[in-house]
C-alpha positions as CSV (number, residue, x, y, z in Angstrom):
1,X,30.3,-13.2,-96.2
2,X,32.8,-12.6,-93.3
3,X,31.4,-12.8,-89.8
4,X,33.4,-9.7,-88.7
5,X,33.6,-6.5,-90.8
6,X,37.3,-6.2,-90.6
7,X,38.8,-2.8,-91.4
8,X,41.2,-3.0,-94.3
9,X,44.8,-3.0,-93.1
10,X,46.7,-1.5,-96.0
11,X,50.1,0.1,-95.7
12,X,48.5,3.5,-96.0
13,X,45.4,4.8,-94.3
14,X,43.4,8.0,-94.7
15,X,41.8,9.7,-91.7
16,X,43.0,12.9,-90.2
17,X,45.7,12.7,-92.8
18,X,47.2,10.1,-95.1
19,X,49.7,7.9,-93.2
20,X,51.9,5.0,-94.1
21,X,52.6,2.1,-91.8
22,X,55.1,-0.7,-91.5
23,X,53.8,-4.1,-90.6
24,X,55.1,-6.4,-87.8
25,X,55.7,-6.7,-84.1
26,X,59.1,-6.1,-82.7
27,X,60.6,-6.0,-86.2
28,X,63.7,-4.2,-87.3
29,X,62.1,-1.3,-89.1
30,X,63.7,1.4,-91.2
31,X,62.0,4.6,-92.4
32,X,63.0,7.9,-94.0
33,X,60.8,10.9,-94.4
34,X,63.5,12.3,-96.7
35,X,65.5,10.0,-99.0
36,X,69.0,9.6,-97.8
37,X,68.3,10.4,-94.1
38,X,69.6,7.0,-93.0
39,X,73.3,6.3,-93.1
40,X,74.6,3.3,-95.0
41,X,76.5,0.6,-93.2
42,X,76.8,2.2,-89.8
43,X,74.7,3.8,-87.1
44,X,76.8,6.9,-86.1
45,X,79.0,8.1,-88.9
46,X,81.4,11.0,-88.4
47,X,78.9,13.1,-90.1
48,X,75.3,12.0,-90.3
49,X,73.5,12.4,-93.6
50,X,71.7,15.7,-94.4
51,X,73.3,17.5,-91.5
52,X,71.2,15.5,-89.0
53,X,72.2,14.4,-85.5
54,X,72.4,10.6,-84.8
55,X,71.0,9.5,-81.5
56,X,70.3,6.1,-80.0
57,X,67.1,5.5,-78.0
58,X,67.5,2.4,-75.7
59,X,64.3,0.8,-74.4
60,X,66.2,-2.0,-72.7
61,X,69.6,-2.4,-71.1
62,X,72.5,-2.9,-73.6
63,X,73.2,-6.4,-72.5
64,X,69.7,-7.8,-72.3
65,X,69.2,-10.9,-74.5
66,X,68.8,-10.2,-78.2
67,X,65.3,-11.6,-78.2
68,X,64.0,-8.9,-75.9
69,X,66.6,-6.1,-76.6
70,X,64.9,-3.0,-78.0
71,X,66.7,0.1,-79.4
72,X,66.2,2.5,-82.2
73,X,68.6,4.9,-83.9
74,X,67.0,8.2,-84.9
75,X,68.4,10.9,-87.2
76,X,67.0,14.3,-86.1
77,X,67.2,18.0,-86.8
78,X,68.3,18.7,-83.2
79,X,69.5,16.3,-80.6
80,X,67.0,15.6,-77.8
81,X,69.6,16.9,-75.3
82,X,69.0,20.5,-76.7
83,X,66.5,21.6,-74.1
84,X,66.3,23.8,-71.0
85,X,65.7,22.8,-67.5
86,X,62.4,21.0,-66.6
87,X,60.4,22.4,-63.7
88,X,57.6,20.9,-61.7
89,X,54.0,21.7,-62.7
90,X,50.7,20.7,-61.1
91,X,49.7,17.0,-61.6
92,X,46.0,17.8,-62.0
93,X,44.1,14.6,-61.7
94,X,47.1,12.4,-62.7
95,X,48.6,10.2,-59.9
96,X,51.6,7.9,-59.5
97,X,53.0,5.4,-57.2
98,X,52.8,4.7,-54.4
99,X,49.1,4.3,-54.5
100,X,48.5,4.8,-50.8
101,X,46.0,7.6,-50.6
102,X,43.5,5.2,-49.1
103,X,43.7,1.8,-47.6
104,X,43.0,-1.0,-50.0
105,X,39.3,-1.8,-50.3
106,X,38.1,-5.4,-50.9
107,X,34.8,-4.3,-52.3
108,X,33.8,-4.6,-56.0
109,X,33.7,-1.2,-57.6
110,X,32.1,0.2,-60.7
111,X,32.0,3.6,-62.4
112,X,29.9,5.2,-65.1
113,X,31.7,7.0,-67.9
114,X,33.7,10.1,-66.8
115,X,32.0,13.2,-68.2
116,X,33.6,15.2,-70.9
117,X,35.5,18.3,-69.5
118,X,33.4,21.4,-69.2
119,X,36.2,23.7,-70.2
120,X,39.0,23.5,-72.8
121,X,41.2,20.4,-72.1
122,X,43.8,18.6,-74.1
123,X,45.1,15.1,-73.5
124,X,47.4,16.0,-70.7
125,X,44.8,18.2,-69.0
126,X,42.2,15.3,-69.3
127,X,44.3,12.5,-67.7
128,X,42.6,11.0,-64.7
129,X,44.1,8.2,-62.6
130,X,41.7,5.5,-61.4
131,X,44.2,3.3,-59.5
132,X,47.3,1.3,-59.8
133,X,50.0,-0.7,-58.0
134,X,53.7,-1.5,-57.8
135,X,56.6,1.0,-57.8
136,X,57.4,3.0,-60.9
137,X,60.9,3.7,-59.5
138,X,61.8,0.0,-59.6
139,X,59.9,-0.5,-62.9
140,X,57.1,-2.8,-61.6
141,X,53.4,-2.5,-61.6
142,X,50.9,-0.5,-63.5
143,X,48.3,2.3,-63.4
144,X,44.9,2.5,-64.9
145,X,43.9,6.0,-66.2
146,X,41.1,7.4,-68.3
147,X,41.5,10.4,-70.6
148,X,38.9,12.9,-71.8
149,X,39.8,15.8,-74.1
150,X,38.1,18.4,-76.3
151,X,41.1,20.1,-77.9
152,X,44.2,19.0,-79.7
153,X,47.7,19.5,-78.4
154,X,49.0,22.2,-80.7
155,X,52.1,23.7,-79.0
156,X,52.4,21.0,-76.4
157,X,54.0,17.6,-76.2
158,X,54.1,14.8,-73.7
159,X,56.6,12.1,-72.7
160,X,56.2,9.4,-70.1
161,X,59.5,8.3,-68.6
162,X,57.8,6.1,-66.0
163,X,56.1,3.6,-68.2
164,X,54.8,2.7,-71.7
165,X,51.3,3.8,-72.5
166,X,48.6,1.6,-73.9
167,X,45.8,3.6,-75.5
168,X,42.2,2.2,-75.7
169,X,40.0,4.9,-77.4
170,X,36.3,4.6,-76.5
171,X,34.8,7.8,-78.0
172,X,36.4,9.7,-80.8
173,X,39.5,9.0,-82.9
174,X,42.9,10.3,-81.9
175,X,46.1,10.9,-83.9
176,X,49.3,10.2,-82.0
177,X,52.1,12.3,-83.6
178,X,55.2,10.6,-82.2
179,X,58.9,11.1,-82.7
180,X,58.9,8.1,-85.1
181,X,55.8,9.1,-87.0
182,X,52.0,9.4,-86.7
183,X,49.4,6.8,-85.7
184,X,45.7,7.3,-86.4
185,X,43.8,5.4,-83.8
186,X,40.0,5.0,-83.7
187,X,37.7,3.2,-81.2
188,X,38.2,-0.5,-81.8
189,X,41.9,0.0,-82.3
190,X,44.6,0.3,-79.6
191,X,48.1,1.9,-79.7
192,X,51.2,1.6,-77.6
193,X,53.8,4.4,-77.1
194,X,56.9,3.1,-75.4
195,X,58.4,5.0,-72.5
196,X,60.6,7.9,-73.3
197,X,59.1,8.6,-76.7
198,X,57.7,12.1,-77.2
199,X,54.3,12.7,-78.8
200,X,51.3,14.9,-79.0
201,X,47.6,14.0,-79.4
202,X,45.4,15.5,-82.1
203,X,41.6,15.1,-82.1
204,X,40.7,14.9,-85.8
205,X,37.0,14.3,-85.1
206,X,36.3,16.4,-82.0
207,X,36.2,15.4,-78.4
208,X,37.7,12.1,-77.5
209,X,37.7,9.8,-74.5
210,X,39.3,6.5,-73.7
211,X,41.4,4.4,-71.3
212,X,45.1,4.3,-70.7
213,X,47.2,1.6,-69.2
214,X,50.6,2.8,-67.9
215,X,52.9,-0.2,-67.7
216,X,55.8,0.3,-65.3
217,X,57.2,-3.2,-65.9
218,X,58.6,-5.1,-68.8
219,X,57.5,-4.0,-72.2
220,X,54.3,-5.4,-73.6
221,X,54.9,-8.5,-75.7
222,X,52.8,-11.1,-77.5
223,X,51.8,-14.0,-75.3
224,X,53.2,-17.4,-76.0
225,X,50.7,-19.6,-77.9
226,X,51.8,-22.9,-76.5
227,X,49.8,-25.8,-78.0
228,X,47.7,-23.4,-80.0
229,X,50.6,-23.5,-82.4
230,X,52.1,-21.0,-84.8
231,X,49.0,-19.0,-85.6
232,X,46.1,-17.3,-83.8
233,X,45.3,-14.7,-81.2
234,X,47.0,-11.4,-82.2
235,X,49.2,-12.1,-85.2
236,X,52.4,-10.2,-85.7
237,X,51.6,-9.1,-89.2
238,X,48.6,-7.1,-88.0
239,X,50.6,-4.6,-85.9
240,X,51.4,-1.4,-87.6
241,X,54.4,0.8,-86.8
242,X,54.6,4.4,-88.1
243,X,56.6,5.7,-91.0
244,X,59.0,8.6,-90.4
245,X,57.5,12.1,-90.4
246,X,59.0,15.2,-88.9
247,X,58.1,18.7,-87.7
248,X,60.6,21.5,-88.6
249,X,59.3,24.4,-86.7
250,X,60.6,27.2,-84.5
251,X,58.8,29.1,-81.8
252,X,58.1,28.2,-78.2
253,X,56.5,24.8,-77.4
254,X,56.0,23.1,-74.0
255,X,57.2,19.6,-73.4
256,X,55.5,17.9,-70.4
257,X,57.3,15.0,-68.9
258,X,55.9,12.4,-66.4
259,X,58.9,11.5,-64.2
260,X,58.8,9.8,-60.8
261,X,55.0,10.0,-60.8
262,X,54.9,13.8,-61.2
263,X,54.6,16.2,-64.1
264,X,57.5,18.4,-65.2
265,X,57.6,20.9,-68.0
266,X,60.2,22.7,-70.2
267,X,59.8,25.3,-72.9
268,X,61.6,24.2,-76.1
269,X,62.4,26.5,-79.0
270,X,61.7,23.7,-81.5
271,X,59.5,20.7,-81.9
272,X,60.8,17.5,-80.3
273,X,59.2,15.6,-83.2
274,X,62.0,16.4,-85.6
275,X,63.2,12.8,-86.5
276,X,63.7,12.7,-90.3
277,X,64.7,9.0,-90.4
278,X,65.0,6.1,-88.1
279,X,65.7,2.4,-87.9
280,X,65.3,-0.1,-85.0
281,X,62.8,-2.1,-83.1
282,X,61.8,0.3,-80.3
283,X,58.8,2.0,-81.8
284,X,55.2,2.9,-81.2
285,X,52.6,0.7,-82.8
286,X,48.8,0.3,-83.2
287,X,46.6,-2.7,-83.6
288,X,43.0,-3.2,-84.8
289,X,41.2,-5.6,-82.4
290,X,38.9,-6.7,-85.3
291,X,42.0,-8.7,-86.5
292,X,42.2,-10.7,-83.2
293,X,41.6,-14.4,-83.9
294,X,39.3,-15.5,-81.1
295,X,39.8,-19.0,-79.8
296,X,37.1,-20.8,-77.8
297,X,35.5,-24.1,-77.1
298,X,33.9,-26.2,-79.8
299,X,32.7,-28.8,-77.3
300,X,31.8,-27.7,-73.7
301,X,32.9,-25.3,-71.0
302,X,34.9,-22.1,-71.4
303,X,38.7,-21.9,-71.7
304,X,40.1,-19.5,-69.2
305,X,39.9,-15.8,-70.3
306,X,43.6,-15.7,-70.7
307,X,42.9,-17.1,-74.2
308,X,41.8,-13.6,-75.1
309,X,45.2,-12.0,-74.2
310,X,46.4,-9.5,-76.8
311,X,49.5,-8.2,-75.0
312,X,51.3,-9.2,-71.8
313,X,53.9,-7.5,-69.7
314,X,55.8,-10.5,-68.2
315,X,57.3,-10.6,-64.7
316,X,60.2,-12.5,-63.4
317,X,57.9,-15.6,-62.8
318,X,56.9,-17.4,-66.0
319,X,53.1,-17.1,-66.7
320,X,52.6,-14.4,-63.9
321,X,52.0,-11.1,-65.7
322,X,52.9,-7.7,-64.4
323,X,49.9,-6.7,-66.5
324,X,47.9,-8.4,-69.3
325,X,45.7,-6.6,-71.9
326,X,42.7,-8.9,-72.6
327,X,39.8,-8.2,-74.9
328,X,36.3,-9.7,-75.3
329,X,35.5,-9.0,-78.9
330,X,32.7,-10.3,-81.2
331,X,32.7,-14.1,-81.2
332,X,30.6,-17.3,-81.6
333,X,29.5,-19.3,-78.6
334,X,28.7,-23.0,-79.4
335,X,29.4,-24.9,-76.2
336,X,27.0,-27.7,-75.4
337,X,25.5,-28.0,-71.9
338,X,27.5,-24.9,-71.0
339,X,26.7,-21.8,-69.1
340,X,27.9,-19.4,-71.8
341,X,28.5,-16.1,-70.1
342,X,31.7,-15.7,-68.0
343,X,31.4,-18.0,-65.0
344,X,31.5,-16.9,-61.4
345,X,35.1,-16.4,-60.3
346,X,37.5,-15.4,-57.6
347,X,40.9,-14.6,-59.0
348,X,44.4,-14.0,-57.5
349,X,44.9,-11.5,-60.2
350,X,43.2,-8.1,-60.1
351,X,40.9,-7.0,-62.9
352,X,40.2,-3.5,-64.2
353,X,37.6,-3.7,-66.9
354,X,36.3,-1.2,-69.5
355,X,33.8,-1.2,-72.3
356,X,34.5,0.4,-75.7
357,X,31.1,-0.2,-77.2
358,X,28.0,-2.5,-77.0
359,X,27.0,-4.6,-74.0
360,X,29.3,-6.9,-72.0
361,X,27.8,-10.4,-71.9
362,X,28.3,-10.9,-68.2
363,X,26.3,-7.8,-67.2
364,X,22.7,-7.2,-68.5
365,X,22.8,-3.5,-67.6
366,X,24.8,-0.9,-65.7
367,X,28.1,-1.4,-67.4
368,X,28.2,1.4,-69.9
369,X,30.8,2.4,-72.6
370,X,33.4,4.6,-71.1
371,X,32.7,3.1,-67.6
372,X,34.9,0.9,-65.6
373,X,34.9,-1.8,-63.0
374,X,37.5,-3.1,-60.5
375,X,37.5,-6.6,-59.1
376,X,40.6,-6.8,-56.9
377,X,42.4,-9.9,-55.9
378,X,39.9,-12.6,-54.7
379,X,36.9,-10.3,-55.0
380,X,33.9,-12.5,-56.0
381,X,32.4,-11.5,-59.3
382,X,30.5,-12.9,-62.2
383,X,27.2,-12.5,-64.1
384,X,24.4,-10.4,-62.5
385,X,21.1,-12.0,-61.6
386,X,19.3,-11.2,-64.9
387,X,22.2,-12.6,-67.0
388,X,22.3,-15.7,-64.9
389,X,18.6,-16.3,-65.2
390,X,18.6,-15.7,-69.0
391,X,21.7,-17.9,-69.7
392,X,20.5,-20.7,-67.5
393,X,17.4,-21.2,-69.5
394,X,18.6,-20.1,-73.0
395,X,18.5,-22.4,-76.0
396,X,22.0,-23.6,-76.7
397,X,22.1,-23.0,-80.4
398,X,25.2,-21.4,-82.0
399,X,25.1,-17.8,-80.8
400,X,27.0,-14.7,-82.1
401,X,28.1,-12.2,-79.5
402,X,28.3,-9.2,-81.7
403,X,28.6,-5.4,-81.6
404,X,30.6,-5.4,-78.4
405,X,34.2,-4.8,-77.3
406,X,35.1,-5.1,-73.6
407,X,38.6,-5.3,-72.3
408,X,40.6,-5.9,-69.1
409,X,43.9,-4.7,-67.6
410,X,44.7,-7.7,-65.4
411,X,47.6,-7.4,-62.9
412,X,49.3,-9.7,-60.5
413,X,49.1,-7.1,-57.7
414,X,46.2,-5.4,-56.0
415,X,45.0,-2.4,-57.8
416,X,44.5,0.3,-55.2
417,X,42.0,3.1,-56.3
418,X,42.8,6.7,-56.0
419,X,40.9,8.9,-53.5
420,X,39.4,10.9,-56.4
421,X,38.1,7.7,-58.0
422,X,36.5,6.5,-54.8
423,X,34.9,9.9,-54.2
424,X,33.8,10.5,-57.8
425,X,30.2,11.4,-58.3
426,X,29.9,8.8,-61.1
427,X,31.0,5.9,-59.0
428,X,28.1,3.4,-58.6
429,X,27.6,3.1,-54.8
430,X,25.0,0.4,-55.4
431,X,27.1,-1.9,-57.6
432,X,26.7,-4.9,-55.2
433,X,22.9,-4.8,-55.9
434,X,23.4,-6.4,-59.4
435,X,23.9,-9.7,-57.6
436,X,21.0,-9.0,-55.2
437,X,18.5,-10.9,-57.3
438,X,20.4,-14.2,-57.1
439,X,18.6,-16.8,-55.0
440,X,19.5,-20.3,-53.9
441,X,18.5,-23.1,-56.2
442,X,19.7,-26.0,-54.3
443,X,17.2,-28.7,-53.4
444,X,17.8,-32.3,-52.2
445,X,17.6,-34.7,-55.1
446,X,14.2,-36.0,-54.0
447,X,12.7,-32.7,-55.0
448,X,13.6,-33.0,-58.6
449,X,13.3,-36.6,-59.5
450,X,10.8,-37.6,-62.2
451,X,7.2,-38.0,-61.3
452,X,4.6,-39.9,-63.2
453,X,0.8,-39.6,-63.6
454,X,-1.4,-42.3,-62.4
455,X,-2.8,-44.0,-65.5
456,X,-4.7,-47.2,-65.4
457,X,-4.2,-49.2,-68.6
458,X,-7.7,-48.7,-69.9
459,X,-7.4,-44.9,-69.5
460,X,-4.0,-44.6,-71.3
461,X,-4.3,-42.1,-74.2
462,X,-2.9,-43.3,-77.6
463,X,-0.5,-41.2,-79.7
464,X,-3.2,-40.0,-82.0
465,X,-5.3,-38.6,-79.1
466,X,-2.3,-36.9,-77.7
467,X,-1.3,-35.3,-81.0
468,X,-4.8,-34.1,-81.6
469,X,-5.0,-32.6,-78.1
470,X,-1.7,-30.7,-78.5
471,X,-2.5,-29.6,-82.1
472,X,-6.0,-28.3,-81.4
473,X,-5.8,-27.1,-77.8
474,X,-5.3,-23.4,-77.1
475,X,-3.5,-23.0,-73.7
476,X,-1.8,-24.9,-71.0
477,X,-0.8,-24.4,-67.4
478,X,3.0,-24.0,-67.3
479,X,4.5,-25.0,-64.0
480,X,8.1,-24.7,-62.9
481,X,9.8,-25.6,-59.6
482,X,12.2,-22.8,-58.7
483,X,14.3,-21.9,-55.7
484,X,11.3,-19.7,-54.6
485,X,8.8,-22.6,-54.9
486,X,6.3,-23.4,-57.6
487,X,5.4,-20.9,-60.2
488,X,2.6,-21.3,-62.7
489,X,1.3,-19.3,-65.8
490,X,-1.5,-19.9,-68.2
491,X,0.4,-20.2,-71.5
492,X,-1.2,-20.1,-74.9
493,X,0.9,-22.4,-77.1
494,X,1.6,-23.7,-80.5
495,X,2.7,-27.3,-80.9
496,X,5.5,-28.2,-83.2
497,X,5.8,-32.0,-83.5
498,X,8.9,-31.8,-85.8
499,X,11.1,-30.0,-83.2
500,X,13.6,-32.2,-81.6
501,X,13.0,-35.8,-80.7
502,X,9.5,-35.3,-79.1
503,X,8.4,-32.0,-80.4
504,X,8.1,-28.6,-78.6
505,X,5.5,-26.2,-77.3
506,X,6.0,-22.5,-78.3
507,X,4.6,-19.6,-76.4
508,X,5.3,-16.3,-74.7
509,X,4.8,-14.5,-71.4
510,X,5.0,-10.9,-70.3
511,X,8.5,-9.6,-69.7
512,X,7.4,-8.6,-66.2
513,X,6.4,-12.2,-65.4
514,X,9.2,-13.5,-63.1
515,X,8.7,-17.1,-64.1
516,X,11.0,-16.8,-67.2
517,X,13.7,-15.2,-65.0
518,X,13.9,-17.9,-62.3
519,X,15.7,-21.1,-63.4
520,X,13.6,-24.3,-63.2
521,X,14.8,-27.1,-61.1
522,X,14.6,-30.2,-63.2
523,X,11.9,-30.6,-65.8
524,X,9.2,-28.0,-66.4
525,X,5.6,-29.2,-66.8
526,X,2.8,-28.0,-69.1
527,X,-0.7,-29.4,-68.2
528,X,-2.9,-29.5,-71.3
529,X,-6.6,-30.1,-70.6
530,X,-9.0,-31.5,-73.1
531,X,-12.8,-31.9,-72.7
532,X,-13.9,-32.8,-69.1
533,X,-17.4,-33.3,-67.6
534,X,-19.3,-34.5,-64.6
535,X,-20.8,-37.9,-65.1
536,X,-24.1,-38.6,-63.2
537,X,-24.9,-42.2,-62.0
538,X,-28.4,-41.5,-63.2
539,X,-27.2,-41.9,-66.8
540,X,-26.0,-45.5,-66.3
541,X,-28.2,-48.5,-67.3
542,X,-26.6,-50.3,-64.4
543,X,-28.4,-48.0,-61.9
544,X,-31.7,-49.6,-62.8
545,X,-30.1,-53.1,-62.8
546,X,-28.4,-53.1,-59.4
547,X,-27.9,-49.6,-58.2
548,X,-24.2,-50.1,-57.4
549,X,-23.0,-46.9,-59.1
550,X,-21.4,-43.6,-58.1
551,X,-20.6,-40.3,-59.7
552,X,-17.3,-39.7,-61.6
553,X,-15.6,-37.2,-63.8
554,X,-14.5,-37.8,-67.3
555,X,-11.5,-35.9,-68.7
556,X,-8.7,-35.8,-71.2
557,X,-5.3,-34.4,-70.1
558,X,-1.6,-34.5,-71.1
559,X,1.3,-33.7,-68.7
560,X,4.0,-32.5,-71.1
561,X,7.4,-32.4,-69.5
562,X,10.5,-30.7,-70.9
563,X,13.4,-28.3,-70.8
564,X,12.2,-24.7,-70.7
565,X,14.2,-22.4,-73.0
566,X,13.9,-18.6,-73.0
567,X,14.0,-16.7,-76.3
568,X,14.5,-13.0,-76.3
569,X,15.4,-12.5,-80.0
570,X,12.7,-10.3,-81.6
571,X,12.6,-12.4,-84.7
572,X,11.9,-15.6,-82.7
573,X,9.3,-13.9,-80.6
574,X,7.5,-12.4,-83.6
575,X,7.4,-15.8,-85.3
576,X,5.7,-17.3,-82.3
577,X,3.1,-14.5,-82.2
578,X,2.4,-15.1,-85.8
579,X,2.0,-18.9,-85.3
580,X,-0.4,-18.4,-82.4
581,X,-2.4,-15.8,-84.2
582,X,-2.7,-18.0,-87.3
583,X,-3.7,-21.0,-85.2
584,X,-6.4,-19.3,-83.1
585,X,-7.8,-17.1,-85.9
586,X,-8.3,-20.3,-88.0
587,X,-10.0,-22.0,-85.2
588,X,-12.3,-19.0,-84.7
589,X,-13.3,-18.9,-88.4
590,X,-14.8,-22.5,-88.1
591,X,-17.7,-20.9,-86.2
592,X,-20.5,-19.2,-88.3
593,X,-20.9,-15.5,-88.4
594,X,-17.2,-14.6,-87.8
595,X,-15.5,-11.4,-88.9
596,X,-12.5,-11.8,-91.3
597,X,-9.3,-13.2,-90.0
598,X,-6.9,-10.8,-88.2
599,X,-3.2,-10.7,-89.1
600,X,-0.2,-9.3,-87.2
601,X,0.3,-7.1,-90.3
602,X,-3.0,-5.4,-89.8
603,X,-1.5,-3.4,-86.9
604,X,1.0,-0.5,-87.3
605,X,4.5,-1.9,-87.4
606,X,5.9,0.4,-84.7
607,X,3.0,-0.6,-82.4
608,X,3.8,-4.3,-83.0
609,X,7.5,-3.7,-82.3
610,X,6.6,-2.1,-79.0
611,X,4.3,-5.0,-78.0
612,X,7.1,-7.5,-78.9
613,X,9.5,-5.7,-76.6
614,X,7.0,-6.3,-73.7
615,X,7.1,-10.1,-74.0
616,X,9.6,-13.0,-73.9
617,X,9.4,-16.2,-75.9
618,X,9.3,-19.6,-74.3
619,X,10.0,-23.0,-75.7
620,X,9.3,-26.2,-73.9
621,X,11.5,-28.8,-75.5
622,X,9.5,-32.0,-74.8
623,X,11.3,-34.8,-73.1
624,X,8.2,-37.0,-72.3
625,X,4.4,-36.9,-72.2
626,X,2.1,-38.6,-69.8
627,X,-1.4,-38.6,-71.1
628,X,-4.7,-39.9,-69.8
629,X,-8.2,-40.1,-71.4
630,X,-10.7,-41.1,-68.8
631,X,-13.8,-41.4,-70.9
632,X,-15.9,-44.2,-69.3
633,X,-13.9,-47.0,-70.8
634,X,-14.2,-48.9,-67.5
635,X,-18.0,-48.9,-67.7
636,X,-20.2,-51.7,-69.3
637,X,-21.2,-51.0,-72.9
638,X,-24.8,-50.5,-71.7
639,X,-23.7,-47.5,-69.7
640,X,-21.9,-45.8,-72.6
641,X,-25.0,-44.8,-74.5
642,X,-26.5,-43.3,-71.3
643,X,-23.3,-41.2,-70.7
644,X,-23.3,-39.9,-74.3
645,X,-27.0,-39.1,-74.2
646,X,-26.7,-37.4,-70.8
647,X,-23.8,-35.2,-72.0
648,X,-25.6,-34.4,-75.3
649,X,-28.8,-33.4,-73.5
650,X,-26.8,-31.1,-71.3
651,X,-25.3,-29.4,-74.4
652,X,-21.7,-30.8,-73.9
653,X,-21.3,-32.2,-77.4
654,X,-17.6,-32.1,-77.2
655,X,-17.4,-34.4,-74.1
656,X,-20.1,-36.6,-75.6
657,X,-18.1,-37.0,-78.9
658,X,-14.9,-37.8,-76.9
659,X,-16.7,-40.6,-75.0
660,X,-18.0,-42.0,-78.3
661,X,-14.6,-42.0,-80.0
662,X,-12.9,-43.6,-77.0
663,X,-15.5,-46.4,-76.8
664,X,-16.3,-46.8,-80.5
665,X,-14.6,-50.1,-80.9
666,X,-16.2,-51.7,-77.8
667,X,-19.6,-50.4,-78.8
668,X,-19.2,-51.7,-82.4
669,X,-18.1,-55.1,-81.1
670,X,-21.1,-55.3,-78.7
671,X,-23.5,-54.4,-81.5
672,X,-22.0,-57.0,-83.8
673,X,-22.4,-59.6,-81.1
674,X,-26.0,-58.7,-80.6
675,X,-26.6,-59.0,-84.4
676,X,-25.0,-62.4,-84.5
677,X,-27.2,-63.6,-81.5
678,X,-30.3,-62.3,-83.2
């Protein structure tokens, strides 16, 4: 069974309509909506086929190197030059460079999802600029926008002359009807429309919302793989370009152009999507992020997040991106002795993040689908307090991060927010509070070195005594040294001797108990107590002989040290609850007159599920055990019988039996010696 449910990438796809695609990235494509629309052997014959107009669309300068040169020849019903004058219209909530409405703010910023528009709004109406950088006039920098629309563009078209547009749908599918053909794009997929290509946005499934990166710099390209080799990350074959489709319609339509950071409009008497055939390598495309081959550690530590780059807009400096598009898709985490969420970080690059669905593994809460965060250059960021606590104590078994898709627009320059984004009602003014629960954990080494119990040789418990104590006992005092001092909890436990090298103790605590959230410094300690009792000197035979006797206390105890691991998976927690229930119900039934055994299955399932959500599982992976059984082994044999008799007379049969077992061999030897003397 595949780990990822990959959507089939056939050459045709059914959604809002049935569309055919061409595979590849930067390929020389050729497509005809009507057979014979493309000329043979030349680009611009004296008369183009079918009475069409030939036109070249240049995405790069003529003389740029062939490896990066992009151009497409289109054969259309009317040349794109056949249009009236463009006039300025209102920008609405769209902004362009320079981003200087406010002074740059070094603070970390986060927003909830932008609400859907209250009134009718198409894609153009719903464009909202969050921030950006650079200078679109000199083709450098980028802008981060969001869009929210509730109606399709029917008699309206859009073209961006300032930059290419990277679409990241978050809610609702969209269909991009472009000059070169349609692209059906759903959440989990992305699409890129190069600058200068006209399109309209349909909403086949109702309201739609998503993110938009406007790239003013060099066109998005696939990142170099370097030592990764010839395969991996986003593979060329998984990118899909449209097949030719055209609109042959009359009547007035509006074409909105973004030019120089502003919106302009002209009323055409025909559709600008009238391309009947085309060939070239300057074309829109889409990509399903489920096809991204994630690469990560199979030993320890994380590679840098650049390993998740899908597309990059390079700058004049190798390796320094104008803007990168990075995703954090489903993946396996297997690093040993590794803090698995993203580490704490300060970055010269600026990071605008969004979430398509699920939960981002660096933030336990507060970062919602459709929301966004901005960590500008050298802004300190990383996991929140709850995520840090959980990951610091988590069991490091292979872990699947699933059901999530976060992404990042990462730019070399500071991303300056717009005034409207800073003043938005859905900006989280308390974002800094997510790190408020972090506390210092540093202590000098002397605080966390191993400690050992005082155990005289004659009181050392043997392995059988320890195993019996752990197997039969009900609860222990769990003690952890944290940055806030010592924390302790009475912990019912089940002992699993086969777990790891030395076994493990399994238990659970209330979710509201802070002990599981605060990382332990060094080993954790569980104190398991067996029978204990006051021993009176009056019970000793030696009292009558010489009187040199004093009171003492008999006891059995084990100090169980280990690494404390937190488990929050419902299946694991329920298994522990069932183990504990079975263990203690069985112990109860050894007493006479008990009611039948209770089982977890006796309670309503929904009730049990609610109870399980209120607790967190704990596993103490045992590293060592220091055990002591102080049961009068240091007393003369003549005193043993008096201790046993005294404890029995007081009704403490359990302590009496422990004394007998601990001294059984000595008493038997003494009796044998007396028999031989007689």
